[in-house]
C-alpha positions as CSV (number, residue, x, y, z in Angstrom):
1,M,-20.8,8.2,-30.4
2,S,-17.3,6.5,-30.4
3,K,-15.2,5.5,-27.1
4,K,-12.0,7.4,-27.1
5,L,-8.9,5.5,-25.6
6,K,-8.1,7.6,-22.5
7,I,-4.4,7.0,-21.9
8,G,-3.7,9.8,-19.6
9,I,-4.4,9.6,-15.7
10,P,-4.3,11.8,-12.8
11,C,-1.5,11.5,-9.9
12,S,-4.3,9.8,-7.8
13,E,-5.1,7.1,-10.0
14,A,-1.3,6.5,-10.9
15,S,-0.6,6.6,-7.0
16,L,-3.3,3.8,-6.4
17,V,-2.0,1.7,-9.5
18,C,1.5,1.8,-8.3
19,D,0.1,0.4,-4.5
20,K,-2.0,-2.4,-6.9
21,S,1.1,-3.1,-8.7
22,Q,3.2,-3.8,-5.3
23,Y,0.6,-6.5,-4.6
24,K,0.6,-7.8,-8.3
25,E,-3.3,-6.6,-8.4
26,S,-3.0,-4.4,-11.1
27,S,-4.2,-4.9,-14.7
28,F,-2.1,-4.6,-17.9
29,W,-3.7,-1.6,-19.1
30,E,-3.4,0.3,-15.5
31,K,0.6,-0.7,-15.9
32,V,0.8,0.7,-19.3
33,K,-1.2,4.0,-18.2
34,H,0.8,4.0,-15.2
35,N,3.9,3.7,-17.0
36,L,3.0,6.4,-19.2
37,H,2.3,8.6,-16.6
38,L,5.5,8.4,-14.8
39,L,6.9,9.6,-18.4
40,Y,6.0,13.0,-17.5
41,C,5.3,12.9,-14.0
42,K,8.5,13.3,-11.6
43,A,6.4,13.2,-8.1
44,C,4.5,10.1,-9.1
45,R,8.3,9.0,-10.2
46,D,9.8,9.4,-7.0
47,Y,6.6,7.9,-5.2
48,A,6.9,5.0,-7.3
49,K,10.7,4.4,-6.4
50,T,10.0,5.2,-2.8
51,N,7.3,2.6,-3.0
52,N,9.3,-0.2,-4.5
53,K,12.3,0.6,-2.3
54,L,9.9,0.2,0.7
55,S,8.4,-3.1,-0.4
56,S,11.7,-4.2,-0.9
57,I,13.1,-3.8,2.1
58,I,10.1,-5.1,3.9
59,A,10.1,-8.2,1.9
60,Q,13.9,-8.7,3.1
61,S,13.3,-8.1,6.2
62,K,13.1,-11.2,9.0
63,V,9.8,-9.9,10.6
64,R,7.6,-12.7,12.0
65,C,4.0,-11.8,13.5
66,M,2.7,-12.4,16.2
67,D,0.5,-15.4,16.4
68,K,-3.5,-15.4,17.1
69,K,-3.6,-16.6,20.4
70,N,-0.8,-14.3,21.8
71,K,-2.7,-11.3,19.8
72,E,-5.9,-12.2,21.7
73,C,-3.8,-12.7,25.3
74,L,-2.1,-9.4,24.7
75,K,-5.6,-7.6,23.8
76,N,-7.5,-9.1,26.8
77,E,-4.5,-7.9,29.2
78,F,-4.7,-4.3,27.9
79,N,-8.3,-3.8,28.1
80,K,-8.1,-5.4,32.0
81,A,-5.3,-2.7,32.4
82,L,-7.5,0.1,30.7
83,K,-10.9,-0.6,32.8
84,E,-8.5,-0.8,35.8
85,E,-7.1,2.8,35.2
86,N,-10.4,4.1,34.2
87,F,-11.5,3.2,37.9
88,N,-8.7,4.5,39.7
């Protein structure tokens, strides 16, 4: 039994590879298969274009995350307020 090189991938796999590529987690062959898929699938081309645009916007943003201590404090305050609301 010989193994055939499967080049075509379904859209679900193409979107997964697109997402993995965004974070530099896709393999060389995944990228090749993905690019071949994009040649004939307009929906996936649109998805990849939107995904790249979103990644670019996020990378350019100056959003800062809350540190762990403040997150924990906020979580505790929220849980306290939630408990008080449930008893009233």
